Backbone as CSV, one residue per row, in Angstrom:
resi,resn,N_x,N_y,N_z,CA_x,CA_y,CA_z,C_x,C_y,C_z
1,MET,119.990,121.429,90.917,119.561,121.101,92.316,118.559,121.960,92.872
2,ILE,117.620,121.482,93.641,116.475,122.241,94.023,116.730,122.804,95.402
3,GLU,116.464,124.031,95.659,116.668,124.641,96.879,115.414,125.327,97.318
4,VAL,115.033,124.941,98.498,113.565,125.636,99.011,113.926,125.984,100.473
5,LYS,113.764,127.197,100.775,113.990,127.829,101.981,112.651,128.043,102.817
6,ARG,112.662,127.727,104.064,111.575,127.768,104.976,111.381,129.360,105.103
7,LYS,110.047,129.740,104.890,109.681,131.050,105.133,109.410,131.393,106.598
8,GLU,109.604,132.644,106.868,109.464,133.079,108.368,107.974,132.719,108.756
9,GLY,107.651,131.962,109.891,106.535,131.782,110.455,105.823,130.496,109.612
10,GLU,106.498,129.756,108.881,105.800,128.796,107.990,105.725,127.535,108.784
11,SER,104.801,126.977,108.893,104.511,125.622,109.529,105.390,124.472,108.972
12,PRO,105.825,123.674,109.605,106.541,122.388,109.049,105.811,121.616,108.021
13,ASN,104.442,121.566,108.020,103.546,120.911,107.216,103.522,121.704,105.912
14,ALA,103.367,122.982,105.916,103.308,123.647,104.799,104.527,123.683,104.026
15,PHE,105.727,123.783,104.840,107.005,123.663,104.272,107.134,122.408,103.434
16,LEU,106.774,121.327,104.054,106.951,119.970,103.383,106.095,119.668,102.250
17,TYR,104.944,120.252,102.199,104.075,120.408,101.087,104.593,121.065,99.990
18,ARG,105.158,122.312,100.286,105.919,123.163,99.110,107.006,122.576,98.618
19,PHE,107.906,121.908,99.510,109.146,121.064,99.087,108.627,120.047,98.061
20,THR,107.561,119.117,98.522,107.311,118.162,97.746,106.704,118.541,96.256
21,LYS,106.017,119.696,96.487,105.528,120.117,95.122,106.507,120.737,94.258
22,LYS,107.944,121.278,94.743,108.762,121.709,93.952,109.598,120.328,93.271
23,ILE,109.603,119.347,94.080,110.533,118.062,93.676,109.578,117.624,92.483
24,GLN,108.185,117.297,92.685,107.289,116.875,91.626,107.478,117.610,90.339
25,GLN,107.334,119.033,90.354,107.351,119.757,89.396,108.744,119.610,88.504
26,SER,109.886,119.451,89.166,111.027,119.462,88.644,111.491,118.058,87.956
27,GLY,110.726,117.090,88.208,110.916,115.662,87.466,112.025,115.049,88.073
28,VAL,112.554,115.391,89.086,113.935,114.674,89.793,113.464,113.318,90.323
29,LEU,112.214,113.330,91.075,111.747,112.053,91.500,111.436,111.115,90.455
30,LYS,110.825,111.521,89.346,110.547,110.648,88.322,111.597,110.041,87.585
31,GLU,112.468,110.963,87.438,114.001,110.400,86.738,114.589,109.348,87.720
32,ALA,114.660,109.670,89.056,115.312,108.808,89.881,114.513,107.342,90.008
33,LYS,113.279,107.367,90.045,112.543,106.266,89.912,112.705,105.466,88.739
34,LYS,112.862,106.107,87.590,113.145,105.357,86.148,114.628,104.704,86.341
35,LYS,115.586,105.388,86.887,116.680,105.008,86.906,117.105,103.886,87.911
36,ARG,116.182,103.598,88.961,116.249,102.790,89.972,116.367,101.164,89.416
37,THR,115.497,100.990,88.432,115.532,99.628,87.827,115.728,99.585,86.406
38,TYR,116.316,98.568,85.994,116.748,98.379,84.554,115.534,97.596,83.944
39,SER,115.193,98.280,82.926,114.126,97.626,81.957,114.698,97.526,80.574
40,ARG,114.640,96.128,80.273,115.193,95.580,78.770,114.558,96.169,77.806
41,VAL,115.163,96.481,76.642,114.790,96.954,75.611,114.016,96.020,74.700
42,VAL,112.592,96.233,74.460,111.927,95.121,73.527,111.663,95.867,72.349
43,ASN,111.842,95.099,71.153,111.817,95.661,69.959,110.184,95.629,69.608
44,LYS,109.957,96.195,68.564,108.414,96.661,68.025,107.738,95.386,67.950
45,ARG,108.354,94.443,67.286,107.632,93.064,67.077,107.433,92.333,68.496
46,GLY,108.347,92.414,69.253,108.051,91.683,70.678,107.012,92.378,71.342
47,ARG,106.773,93.681,71.452,105.799,94.412,71.985,104.398,94.127,71.490
48,LYS,104.427,93.976,70.057,103.213,93.687,69.313,102.791,92.304,69.791
49,ASP,103.684,91.269,69.822,103.407,89.923,70.154,102.705,89.881,71.634
50,SER,103.322,90.451,72.339,103.025,90.520,73.936,101.504,91.185,73.998
51,ALA,101.454,92.269,73.201,100.081,92.799,73.274,98.963,91.895,72.810
52,LEU,99.219,91.131,71.592,98.326,90.216,71.015,98.085,89.103,71.959
53,TYR,99.001,88.655,72.721,98.958,87.570,73.837,98.037,88.079,74.893
54,ARG,98.273,89.176,75.246,97.484,89.792,76.460,95.963,89.796,75.936
55,LEU,95.833,90.295,74.764,94.406,90.358,74.164,93.730,89.164,74.049
56,ASP,94.471,88.253,73.638,93.920,86.761,73.433,93.461,86.239,74.971
57,LYS,94.430,86.376,75.784,94.011,85.782,77.144,92.855,86.478,77.858
58,HIS,92.741,87.760,77.703,91.694,88.514,78.144,90.404,88.073,77.544
59,THR,90.259,87.780,76.139,89.069,87.378,75.593,88.710,85.995,75.948
60,GLU,89.755,85.081,76.213,89.530,83.889,76.650,88.997,83.784,78.116
61,MET,89.495,84.772,79.047,88.948,84.748,80.267,87.392,85.420,80.262
62,GLU,87.078,86.398,79.506,85.851,86.731,79.332,85.000,85.521,78.931
63,ARG,85.256,84.733,78.168,84.573,83.721,77.364,84.287,82.658,78.498
64,ALA,85.263,82.233,79.196,85.065,81.440,80.512,84.260,81.869,81.372
65,ARG,84.328,83.285,81.724,83.507,83.882,82.751,81.982,83.850,82.341
66,LYS,81.838,84.108,80.947,80.361,83.992,80.455,79.940,82.541,80.430
67,LEU,80.754,81.474,80.265,80.117,80.242,80.360,80.029,79.705,81.835
68,GLY,80.447,80.553,82.627,80.441,80.064,84.134,81.470,79.057,84.506
69,LYS,82.546,79.034,83.866,83.707,78.254,84.149,84.631,78.730,85.007
70,MET,84.512,80.012,85.374,85.298,80.647,86.437,84.511,81.251,87.467
């Protein structure tokens, strides 16, 4: 758990900035965002197929753009 105490004479903006920096450095926020949604596990073959499909669509779009069809 992260504990940040306000220094004497510290402005609320400075305190908030220091607090957010501590949260980011600790990795708490990143972990919470990761746990917020469930992402299904895709095997290596599925990732490869997906990447090849995206690459194919990208080249197809570029070809259409060059031919003036888009």
